[in-house]
Every structure is written in C-alpha cells, then in structure tokens.
LOVO-640461 format. One line per 2 residues: number of its first residue (from 1); for each residue z, x, y of N, C-alpha, C, O. Coordinates in Angstrom, 3 decimals, always signed. Layout:
BEGIN
NUM	Z/X/Y/Z/X/Y/Z/X/Y/Z/X/Y  ...
// end
This chain:
BEGIN
1	-46.530/+22.835/-17.723/-46.672/+21.747/-16.790/-46.176/+22.208/-15.421/-45.053/+22.695/-15.287  -47.016/+22.050/-14.421/-46.645/+22.437/-13.069/-45.905/+21.299/-12.380/-46.195/+20.120/-12.583
3	-44.941/+21.694/-11.561/-44.221/+20.709/-10.763/-44.906/+20.638/-9.407/-45.167/+21.659/-8.772  -45.186/+19.438/-8.984/-45.903/+19.289/-7.719/-45.004/+19.655/-6.539/-43.777/+19.658/-6.645
5	-45.638/+19.958/-5.434/-44.885/+20.278/-4.220/-44.017/+19.097/-3.800/-42.893/+19.266/-3.329  -44.555/+17.921/-3.979/-43.827/+16.695/-3.598/-42.541/+16.574/-4.415/-41.485/+16.247/-3.873
7	-42.633/+16.836/-5.709/-41.461/+16.746/-6.577/-40.426/+17.798/-6.197/-39.227/+17.517/-6.190  -40.882/+19.001/-5.881/-39.964/+20.058/-5.456/-39.263/+19.659/-4.166/-38.054/+19.845/-4.022
9	-40.032/+19.109/-3.230/-39.467/+18.710/-1.943/-38.459/+17.575/-2.139/-37.401/+17.567/-1.509  -38.786/+16.619/-3.010/-37.873/+15.508/-3.280/-36.559/+16.022/-3.878/-35.479/+15.568/-3.501
11	-36.661/+16.957/-4.799/-35.463/+17.509/-5.424/-34.635/+18.262/-4.390/-33.409/+18.149/-4.377  -35.288/+19.024/-3.531/-34.592/+19.764/-2.482/-33.905/+18.808/-1.511/-32.754/+19.023/-1.132
13	-34.607/+17.759/-1.113/-34.028/+16.779/-0.200/-32.829/+16.075/-0.831/-31.833/+15.823/-0.153  -32.917/+15.757/-2.115/-31.812/+15.113/-2.816/-30.601/+16.039/-2.871/-29.476/+15.609/-2.616
15	-30.828/+17.297/-3.201/-29.747/+18.270/-3.270/-29.097/+18.445/-1.906/-27.871/+18.484/-1.801  -29.909/+18.550/-0.867/-29.389/+18.713/+0.484/-28.566/+17.496/+0.895/-27.490/+17.641/+1.476
17	-29.056/+16.316/+0.602/-28.342/+15.082/+0.963/-26.990/+15.011/+0.273/-25.984/+14.682/+0.900  -26.967/+15.320/-1.017/-25.724/+15.271/-1.777/-24.737/+16.321/-1.264/-23.545/+16.047/-1.132
19	-25.235/+17.514/-0.979/-24.368/+18.572/-0.455/-23.765/+18.163/+0.890/-22.581/+18.394/+1.134  -24.559/+17.570/+1.745/-24.055/+17.115/+3.050/-23.024/+16.013/+2.883/-22.033/+15.981/+3.612
21	-23.240/+15.110/+1.935/-22.268/+14.049/+1.681/-20.929/+14.642/+1.246/-19.871/+14.195/+1.687  -20.986/+15.645/+0.382/-19.759/+16.297/-0.092/-19.038/+16.972/+1.063/-17.829/+16.811/+1.224
23	-19.778/+17.730/+1.870/-19.185/+18.437/+2.999/-18.606/+17.444/+4.009/-17.508/+17.654/+4.524  -19.331/+16.374/+4.291/-18.848/+15.362/+5.226/-17.560/+14.722/+4.724/-16.648/+14.467/+5.511
25	-17.479/+14.463/+3.437/-16.267/+13.875/+2.855/-15.091/+14.836/+2.992/-13.972/+14.415/+3.285  -15.344/+16.126/+2.778/-14.285/+17.131/+2.921/-13.806/+17.211/+4.367/-12.609/+17.345/+4.619
27	-14.727/+17.130/+5.306/-14.370/+17.174/+6.730/-13.505/+15.962/+7.079/-12.500/+16.097/+7.777  -13.889/+14.791/+6.601/-13.106/+13.585/+6.873/-11.695/+13.707/+6.312/-10.730/+13.330/+6.976
29	-11.567/+14.229/+5.098/-10.249/+14.404/+4.493/-9.413/+15.398/+5.290/-8.224/+15.174/+5.515  -10.035/+16.499/+5.717/-9.313/+17.513/+6.481/-8.848/+16.957/+7.821/-7.714/+17.201/+8.234
31	-9.715/+16.212/+8.503/-9.352/+15.640/+9.795/-8.242/+14.605/+9.645/-7.347/+14.529/+10.488  -8.292/+13.812/+8.586/-7.240/+12.823/+8.343/-5.904/+13.518/+8.076/-4.863/+13.075/+8.560
33	-5.937/+14.593/+7.313/-4.712/+15.342/+7.015/-4.159/+15.970/+8.283/-2.950/+15.943/+8.516  -5.035/+16.535/+9.102/-4.603/+17.145/+10.358/-3.944/+16.109/+11.258/-2.898/+16.375/+11.849
35	-4.545/+14.936/+11.367/-3.983/+13.868/+12.182/-2.621/+13.439/+11.648/-1.671/+13.255/+12.409  -2.541/+13.282/+10.329/-1.275/+12.875/+9.711/-0.180/+13.901/+9.991/+0.943/+13.531/+10.335
37	-0.496/+15.176/+9.847/+0.489/+16.226/+10.100/+0.859/+16.300/+11.579/+2.021/+16.520/+11.920  -0.120/+16.117/+12.447/+0.147/+16.136/+13.886/+1.092/+15.009/+14.272/+2.039/+15.214/+15.032
39	+0.830/+13.813/+13.745/+1.697/+12.672/+14.038/+3.109/+12.887/+13.490/+4.087/+12.526/+14.146  +3.222/+13.464/+12.310/+4.527/+13.745/+11.726/+5.281/+14.763/+12.578/+6.484/+14.619/+12.796
41	+4.585/+15.785/+13.057/+5.212/+16.799/+13.905/+5.679/+16.182/+15.220/+6.774/+16.482/+15.696  +4.853/+15.326/+15.800/+5.233/+14.677/+17.053/+6.439/+13.764/+16.842/+7.327/+13.710/+17.692
43	+6.479/+13.056/+15.729/+7.618/+12.190/+15.423/+8.880/+13.015/+15.234/+9.961/+12.618/+15.669  +8.741/+14.166/+14.582/+9.885/+15.045/+14.364/+10.417/+15.568/+15.702/+11.628/+15.616/+15.916
45	+9.515/+15.955/+16.589/+9.930/+16.446/+17.899/+10.600/+15.347/+18.712/+11.573/+15.600/+19.423  +10.081/+14.130/+18.607/+10.660/+13.015/+19.352/+12.051/+12.662/+18.830/+12.930/+12.291/+19.608
47	+12.253/+12.776/+17.528/+13.534/+12.432/+16.924/+14.598/+13.475/+17.241/+15.749/+13.121/+17.501  +14.236/+14.740/+17.222/+15.197/+15.816/+17.470/+14.478/+16.962/+18.163/+13.942/+17.847/+17.496
49	+14.458/+16.961/+19.482/+13.722/+17.989/+20.229/+14.131/+19.420/+19.874/+13.294/+20.320/+19.931  +15.381/+19.652/+19.514/+15.836/+21.001/+19.178/+15.181/+21.494/+17.883/+14.846/+22.674/+17.775
51	+14.998/+20.614/+16.911/+14.372/+21.004/+15.652/+12.860/+21.150/+15.793/+12.253/+21.957/+15.088  +12.255/+20.398/+16.676/+10.812/+20.397/+16.812/+10.252/+21.595/+17.553/+9.056/+21.873/+17.464
53	+11.093/+22.304/+18.277/+10.573/+23.441/+19.044/+10.561/+24.706/+18.203/+11.381/+24.871/+17.299  +9.634/+25.589/+18.504/+9.536/+26.867/+17.814/+10.401/+27.898/+18.517/+10.479/+27.915/+19.746
55	+11.037/+28.737/+17.760/+11.810/+29.813/+18.352/+10.987/+31.080/+18.313/+10.356/+31.392/+17.304  +10.994/+31.801/+19.403/+10.208/+33.049/+19.468/+11.092/+34.241/+19.317/+10.611/+35.373/+19.346
// end
C-alpha cells in the first residue's frame, strides 16, 4: 500500500508542529529560570552589596 503525498506531508507537518511546541516550552522554562535567578541575584546584591559583588 502506497502512502499518498498528502499523508506524508500531513505527518511531516504534525511532527514539525509537535517539535516546535516542545522547543518553545523549553525556551519558556529556560527564560523563566533565568529571570528567577536574575531577580534572586539582584535581591542578594541589594541586601548585602559586599556579598553580591564578584572578586577578581
């Protein structure tokens, strides 16, 4: 039984859509984590400027 071009294209489009949804979800999680860590770092620096600075 041959698979039609339309069916192949539909399967490809479905796979692409699902992959993009997964990647988009990962990006959102990463950005949320980055924001959370940035805010925590800023709060730490505001609470104790000596601890928040990096020593070179």
